[in-house]
C-alpha positions as CSV (number, residue, x, y, z in Angstrom):
1,X,-8.7,-30.8,-61.0
2,X,-11.2,-28.3,-59.8
3,X,-11.8,-30.5,-56.7
4,X,-8.2,-30.5,-56.0
5,X,-8.0,-26.7,-56.3
6,X,-11.0,-26.4,-54.0
7,X,-9.5,-28.7,-51.4
8,X,-6.2,-26.7,-51.5
9,X,-8.2,-23.4,-51.1
10,X,-10.0,-24.8,-48.1
11,X,-6.8,-26.0,-46.5
12,X,-5.2,-22.6,-47.2
13,X,-8.1,-20.8,-45.7
14,X,-8.2,-23.0,-42.6
15,X,-4.3,-22.5,-42.1
16,X,-4.8,-18.8,-42.4
17,X,-7.5,-18.8,-39.9
18,X,-5.4,-20.8,-37.5
19,X,-2.5,-18.4,-38.1
20,X,-4.7,-15.5,-37.4
21,X,-6.1,-17.0,-34.2
22,X,-2.6,-17.9,-33.0
23,X,-1.4,-14.3,-33.7
24,X,-4.4,-13.0,-31.7
25,X,-3.4,-14.8,-28.5
26,X,-1.2,-12.9,-26.2
27,X,1.0,-14.1,-23.4
28,X,1.5,-11.4,-20.7
29,X,4.7,-12.0,-18.6
30,X,3.9,-10.8,-15.0
31,X,6.2,-10.2,-12.1
32,X,5.1,-9.4,-8.5
33,X,6.5,-9.4,-5.0
34,X,3.4,-10.7,-3.3
35,X,3.8,-13.5,-0.7
36,X,1.7,-15.0,2.1
37,X,-2.1,-14.2,1.9
38,X,-1.4,-11.5,-0.6
39,X,0.2,-14.0,-2.9
40,X,-2.7,-16.5,-2.6
41,X,-5.2,-13.9,-3.4
42,X,-3.3,-12.7,-6.4
43,X,-2.8,-16.2,-7.7
44,X,-6.5,-16.7,-7.5
45,X,-7.2,-13.5,-9.5
46,X,-4.6,-14.5,-12.2
47,X,-6.3,-17.9,-12.4
48,X,-9.6,-16.3,-12.9
49,X,-8.4,-13.9,-15.5
50,X,-6.8,-16.8,-17.5
51,X,-9.9,-18.8,-17.4
52,X,-12.1,-15.9,-18.4
53,X,-9.8,-14.9,-21.3
54,X,-8.8,-18.5,-22.5
55,X,-7.7,-18.5,-26.1
56,X,-7.1,-14.7,-25.9
57,X,-4.7,-13.6,-23.2
58,X,-2.7,-15.7,-20.7
59,X,-0.8,-14.3,-17.7
60,X,2.3,-16.1,-16.9
61,X,3.1,-15.0,-13.4
62,X,6.3,-15.1,-11.3
63,X,6.7,-14.0,-7.8
64,X,10.0,-12.6,-6.6
65,X,11.4,-11.6,-3.2
66,X,9.9,-8.4,-2.0
67,X,12.1,-5.3,-1.5
68,X,15.7,-4.6,-2.9
69,X,15.9,-8.0,-4.8
70,X,12.6,-7.3,-6.7
71,X,13.3,-3.7,-7.6
72,X,16.9,-4.3,-8.5
73,X,15.9,-7.3,-10.8
74,X,13.2,-5.3,-12.5
75,X,15.5,-2.3,-13.1
76,X,18.4,-4.3,-14.6
77,X,16.1,-6.4,-16.6
78,X,14.2,-3.5,-18.0
79,X,17.4,-1.8,-18.9
80,X,18.4,-4.7,-21.4
81,X,14.9,-5.3,-22.7
82,X,14.3,-8.5,-20.7
83,X,11.9,-7.3,-18.2
84,X,8.2,-8.5,-17.8
85,X,5.2,-7.0,-19.6
86,X,3.7,-5.9,-16.4
87,X,4.8,-5.8,-12.8
88,X,3.4,-4.8,-9.5
89,X,5.0,-1.7,-7.8
90,X,4.7,0.6,-4.9
91,X,3.7,4.0,-5.9
92,X,5.9,5.7,-3.2
93,X,8.9,4.3,-5.1
94,X,7.8,5.6,-8.5
95,X,10.0,8.7,-8.6
96,X,13.2,6.5,-8.2
97,X,11.9,4.1,-10.9
98,X,11.3,6.9,-13.4
99,X,14.7,8.5,-12.5
100,X,16.3,5.2,-13.4
101,X,14.4,4.8,-16.6
102,X,12.7,1.6,-15.5
103,X,9.1,2.4,-16.3
104,X,7.2,3.3,-19.5
105,X,4.6,6.1,-19.6
106,X,1.0,4.9,-19.5
107,X,-1.0,7.5,-21.5
108,X,-4.5,8.8,-21.2
109,X,-5.1,6.9,-24.5
110,X,-3.9,3.7,-22.9
111,X,-6.2,4.2,-20.0
112,X,-9.2,5.3,-22.1
113,X,-8.9,2.1,-24.3
114,X,-10.1,0.0,-21.3
115,X,-12.4,2.5,-19.8
116,X,-10.1,4.0,-17.2
117,X,-9.0,7.5,-16.3
118,X,-7.7,9.4,-13.2
119,X,-11.2,9.8,-12.1
120,X,-11.5,6.0,-11.8
121,X,-9.5,6.1,-8.7
122,X,-9.0,7.7,-5.4
123,X,-7.4,11.2,-5.9
124,X,-4.5,10.4,-3.7
125,X,-3.5,7.3,-5.6
126,X,-4.1,8.7,-8.9
127,X,-1.8,11.6,-8.0
128,X,0.9,9.3,-6.6
129,X,0.9,7.4,-9.9
130,X,2.4,10.3,-11.7
131,X,5.8,11.9,-11.7
132,X,5.9,15.5,-12.9
133,X,2.5,15.1,-14.4
134,X,3.2,12.0,-16.4
135,X,1.5,8.7,-15.5
136,X,3.7,5.7,-15.0
137,X,1.4,3.3,-12.9
138,X,-2.2,2.4,-12.5
139,X,-3.4,2.1,-8.8
140,X,-4.6,-1.2,-7.5
141,X,-5.2,-0.5,-3.8
142,X,-4.4,1.8,-1.0
143,X,-2.9,0.2,2.2
144,X,-2.1,2.3,5.4
145,X,-1.9,2.7,9.0
146,X,-5.2,1.9,11.0
147,X,-6.2,1.4,14.7
148,X,-7.3,-2.1,15.7
149,X,-9.3,-2.3,19.0
150,X,-10.6,-4.9,21.4
151,X,-14.2,-4.6,21.5
152,X,-14.6,-6.5,24.7
153,X,-12.3,-4.1,26.6
154,X,-13.8,-1.0,25.1
155,X,-17.2,-2.2,25.6
156,X,-16.7,-2.8,29.3
157,X,-15.4,0.7,29.5
158,X,-18.4,2.2,27.8
159,X,-16.4,3.3,24.8
160,X,-18.4,1.7,22.1
161,X,-21.5,3.0,20.2
162,X,-24.5,0.9,19.3
163,X,-22.7,-0.2,16.1
164,X,-19.7,-1.5,18.1
165,X,-17.5,1.5,17.0
166,X,-15.1,3.2,19.4
167,X,-16.1,6.7,20.7
168,X,-14.2,9.4,22.5
169,X,-10.8,8.8,20.9
170,X,-10.3,11.9,18.8
171,X,-8.1,14.5,20.4
172,X,-4.8,14.0,22.1
173,X,-6.3,14.3,25.6
174,X,-9.0,11.9,25.0
175,X,-6.7,9.3,23.3
176,X,-4.0,9.5,25.9
177,X,-6.6,9.1,28.7
178,X,-7.7,5.9,26.9
179,X,-4.2,4.6,26.7
180,X,-3.7,5.4,30.5
181,X,-7.1,3.8,31.3
182,X,-6.2,0.4,29.7
183,X,-2.7,0.3,31.0
184,X,-2.6,-1.7,34.3
185,X,-0.1,-2.9,36.9
186,X,-0.6,-6.5,35.9
187,X,1.1,-6.0,32.5
188,X,-1.6,-4.9,30.2
189,X,-0.9,-2.0,27.8
190,X,-3.1,0.7,26.3
191,X,-1.3,0.2,22.9
192,X,0.7,-2.3,21.2
193,X,2.9,-1.5,18.2
194,X,6.2,-2.8,16.7
195,X,9.0,-0.5,17.5
196,X,10.3,-0.7,13.9
197,X,6.9,0.5,12.6
198,X,6.5,3.5,14.8
199,X,7.8,5.8,12.1
200,X,4.6,5.3,10.2
201,X,2.7,6.6,13.2
202,X,5.1,9.5,13.6
203,X,4.6,10.3,9.8
204,X,0.9,10.2,10.2
205,X,1.0,12.6,13.2
206,X,3.3,14.8,11.2
207,X,0.7,14.8,8.4
208,X,-2.1,15.6,10.9
209,X,-0.3,18.8,11.7
210,X,-0.1,19.8,8.0
211,X,3.7,19.3,7.8
212,X,5.6,19.4,4.5
213,X,8.2,16.6,4.3
214,X,9.8,17.5,1.0
215,X,9.7,20.6,-1.4
216,X,12.4,20.5,-4.0
217,X,12.0,24.2,-4.6
218,X,12.0,25.2,-1.0
219,X,15.1,23.6,0.3
220,X,14.4,19.8,0.1
221,X,13.4,17.8,3.1
222,X,11.5,19.5,6.0
223,X,12.1,22.9,4.2
224,X,11.2,25.1,7.1
225,X,12.0,25.2,10.9
226,X,8.2,24.8,11.5
227,X,8.3,21.5,9.5
228,X,11.2,20.3,11.7
229,X,9.4,21.2,14.8
230,X,6.2,19.3,13.6
231,X,8.3,16.3,13.1
232,X,9.8,16.6,16.5
233,X,6.3,17.0,18.1
234,X,5.2,13.8,16.4
235,X,8.1,12.0,17.6
236,X,7.8,13.4,21.1
237,X,4.1,12.1,21.1
238,X,5.3,8.5,20.6
239,X,8.1,8.9,23.1
240,X,5.6,10.1,25.7
241,X,3.5,7.0,25.3
242,X,6.7,4.9,25.8
243,X,7.9,7.0,28.8
244,X,4.3,6.6,30.5
245,X,4.4,2.9,30.0
246,X,1.3,2.9,27.8
247,X,3.2,1.0,25.1
248,X,6.2,-1.3,25.2
249,X,9.6,0.5,24.5
250,X,11.1,-2.4,22.5
251,X,8.9,-5.0,20.8
252,X,9.3,-6.9,17.6
253,X,6.4,-7.4,15.3
254,X,5.4,-11.0,16.2
255,X,5.4,-10.2,19.9
256,X,3.4,-6.9,19.3
257,X,0.8,-9.0,17.4
258,X,0.6,-11.6,20.0
259,X,0.3,-9.0,22.7
260,X,-2.9,-7.6,21.1
261,X,-4.4,-11.1,20.1
262,X,-3.9,-12.4,23.7
263,X,-5.9,-9.5,25.2
264,X,-2.9,-7.8,26.7
265,X,-3.4,-4.6,24.8
266,X,-6.6,-2.6,24.1
267,X,-5.3,-1.1,20.8
268,X,-3.0,-2.1,18.1
269,X,-1.6,0.3,15.5
270,X,-0.4,-1.4,12.4
271,X,-1.1,-1.7,8.6
272,X,-4.4,-3.0,7.3
273,X,-2.5,-6.0,6.0
274,X,-3.0,-7.7,9.4
275,X,-6.7,-7.9,8.9
276,X,-6.5,-11.5,7.5
277,X,-4.6,-12.6,10.6
278,X,-7.4,-11.4,12.8
279,X,-10.1,-12.7,10.5
280,X,-8.5,-16.2,10.5
281,X,-8.1,-16.3,14.3
282,X,-11.7,-15.2,14.8
283,X,-13.1,-17.8,12.4
284,X,-11.2,-20.5,14.5
285,X,-12.8,-19.1,17.7
286,X,-9.4,-18.1,18.9
287,X,-9.9,-14.3,19.2
288,X,-12.1,-11.9,21.0
289,X,-14.5,-9.5,19.2
290,X,-12.4,-6.9,17.4
291,X,-12.7,-4.0,15.0
292,X,-10.5,-1.6,13.1
293,X,-10.9,2.1,12.2
294,X,-9.1,5.0,10.9
295,X,-6.4,6.5,13.2
296,X,-7.9,9.0,15.6
297,X,-7.3,12.7,14.8
298,X,-4.9,13.8,17.6
299,X,-3.8,17.1,15.9
300,X,-5.4,19.4,13.3
301,X,-6.7,17.1,10.6
302,X,-7.1,13.5,9.8
303,X,-4.1,11.9,8.0
304,X,-2.5,8.4,7.9
305,X,0.6,6.9,6.3
306,X,-0.3,5.3,3.2
307,X,1.1,3.6,0.1
308,X,-0.4,1.9,-3.0
309,X,0.2,-1.4,-4.8
310,X,0.0,-0.5,-8.5
311,X,0.6,-1.9,-11.9
312,X,3.5,-0.7,-14.1
313,X,4.8,-1.4,-17.6
314,X,8.6,-1.7,-17.6
315,X,10.3,0.4,-20.3
316,X,12.3,-2.7,-21.6
317,X,14.9,-0.7,-23.5
318,X,15.5,-1.8,-27.1
319,X,12.4,-3.9,-27.3
320,X,10.1,-3.2,-30.2
321,X,6.8,-1.7,-29.2
322,X,3.9,-4.2,-29.9
323,X,0.5,-2.6,-29.9
324,X,-1.3,-5.9,-29.5
325,X,0.8,-6.7,-26.5
326,X,0.2,-3.2,-24.9
327,X,-3.6,-3.8,-25.6
328,X,-3.4,-7.1,-23.7
329,X,-1.5,-5.5,-20.8
330,X,-4.0,-2.8,-20.5
331,X,-6.8,-5.4,-20.4
332,X,-5.0,-7.2,-17.6
333,X,-4.8,-3.9,-15.6
334,X,-8.4,-3.0,-16.2
335,X,-9.7,-6.5,-15.3
336,X,-7.6,-6.6,-12.1
337,X,-9.0,-3.3,-10.8
338,X,-12.6,-4.0,-11.8
339,X,-12.4,-7.4,-9.9
340,X,-10.5,-6.1,-6.9
341,X,-13.2,-6.9,-4.4
342,X,-11.5,-10.2,-3.6
343,X,-8.2,-8.4,-3.1
344,X,-9.9,-6.3,-0.5
345,X,-10.2,-9.5,1.6
346,X,-6.5,-9.0,2.3
347,X,-7.4,-5.8,4.2
348,X,-6.4,-3.5,1.3
349,X,-8.7,-0.6,0.1
350,X,-9.6,-0.9,-3.6
351,X,-8.2,2.1,-5.4
352,X,-10.8,1.7,-8.2
353,X,-13.8,3.9,-7.2
354,X,-16.5,1.6,-8.5
355,X,-15.4,-1.3,-6.3
356,X,-14.7,0.8,-3.2
357,X,-18.2,2.3,-3.5
358,X,-19.9,-0.9,-4.2
359,X,-22.4,-2.6,-1.9
360,X,-20.1,-5.6,-1.8
361,X,-17.3,-3.6,-0.2
362,X,-19.6,-1.7,2.0
363,X,-20.7,-5.0,3.6
364,X,-17.0,-6.0,4.0
365,X,-16.0,-5.5,7.7
366,X,-13.9,-4.0,9.1
367,X,-12.5,-2.8,5.7
368,X,-15.3,-0.5,5.0
369,X,-15.0,1.0,8.6
370,X,-11.5,2.4,7.9
371,X,-11.8,3.0,4.1
372,X,-12.0,6.7,4.7
373,X,-8.2,6.8,5.1
374,X,-8.0,6.5,1.4
375,X,-9.1,10.1,1.1
376,X,-6.7,11.5,3.8
377,X,-3.7,9.3,2.9
378,X,-0.2,10.8,3.4
379,X,2.0,9.2,0.8
380,X,5.8,9.3,0.9
381,X,7.1,12.6,-0.7
382,X,7.8,12.8,-4.4
383,X,11.5,12.2,-4.2
384,X,13.9,9.5,-5.5
385,X,14.9,8.8,-1.8
386,X,11.4,7.5,-1.0
387,X,9.6,4.1,-1.1
388,X,10.3,0.6,0.2
389,X,14.0,-0.4,0.4
390,X,15.1,3.2,-0.1
391,X,17.1,5.8,1.9
392,X,14.1,7.5,3.5
393,X,13.3,4.2,5.2
394,X,16.8,4.0,6.6
395,X,16.5,7.7,7.9
396,X,13.3,6.8,9.8
397,X,15.1,3.8,11.3
398,X,18.2,5.6,12.2
399,X,16.8,8.7,13.7
400,X,13.1,8.6,14.6
401,X,12.6,5.2,15.8
402,X,15.4,5.5,18.3
403,X,14.1,8.9,19.4
404,X,10.8,7.2,20.5
405,X,12.6,5.1,23.0
406,X,14.8,7.9,24.4
407,X,18.1,6.9,22.7
408,X,18.0,10.3,20.8
409,X,16.3,13.6,21.7
410,X,13.3,14.0,19.4
411,X,14.2,17.6,18.4
412,X,17.8,16.5,17.6
413,X,16.6,13.5,15.8
414,X,14.3,15.6,13.6
415,X,17.2,18.0,12.6
416,X,19.6,15.1,12.0
417,X,17.1,13.3,9.8
418,X,16.6,16.4,7.8
419,X,20.3,17.0,7.3
420,X,21.0,13.4,6.5
421,X,18.3,13.3,3.8
422,X,19.3,16.6,2.3
423,X,22.9,15.5,2.0
424,X,21.8,12.7,-0.3
425,X,19.9,14.9,-2.7
């Protein structure tokens, strides 16, 4: 009898242990919009996390279509409590997400539980992760507009220093002289840049003038005539480059990329996400020596268009709060940030300071050569109209891009953009 009782007790203890272990395991449902090289790198990070946390936390990842499809599905799913436990997000779109009730607050206590705080990240990204002082996201990277350059062409012109970095490009006069110098009658251009992406350069140059794009208390978009004039000046700059033949008037992204990689342009202004393209071509022996640096300072101060991939926790209305699930999600976020050096291989700048300031990142070229833009980044303004697949992007496309090709007058385009956006507030 005693033996039977002992056996039953042992079985009961074992079952309780198994039940406890099962309860301790967490499955974190993950949604992202990362395709191509970004998607491959993120899948590798997820696999590494799952291997390291086997038996404790498992990420179940799903990749959805970037842009409106992703954001719409996340919003509608969160509204009925069927969203994921964690999702990737662009910080520029955060005000709209908060306004629609899509995201849950991430408290200081949440952050501290995994050794994070605002001070763990670049100041620009940490600020962009908040709306009205409340944090709704945790930054993962910063990505932005940079200047790619052909080292062979600049070297022959005596415009490289001993480290292969370009010299003499700061200041409008110097940079435009370089554009003119590399533009030739046989079809070579000083600069290649997709027409559809010119607004990012215009916004960067607007930021270099210290312009204010949005101030809710001062009248909305471009609140003063001076701000409108600064936008017109930035737009006129790009139009002048087109008018002088230093960059093609109309060119799609694939053609602009090919123009630079074939040696038909000395410079290429584009986001840092093209770094893997050039790295892969160079590894195959199919590309000249190249580099990438921050945008030159053409006006009063350094500034470059920027955004940030971040991690958010959907509000999932009506879903009961689970402290163990929240702890698992925060562990995922912290682990991803602390292991973001591999992500930097995609050209992105780690938002997490310890990684960005590490020896490993310092040796990563050209990423560490343009990493300074993380400190001078110009994010979209804090408004529900901003971010990917949002009205602000439509306004850039409808008014500013056409003004760079002469279809609209830059001054008129600036005023029309202001009026259009303010009418939507």
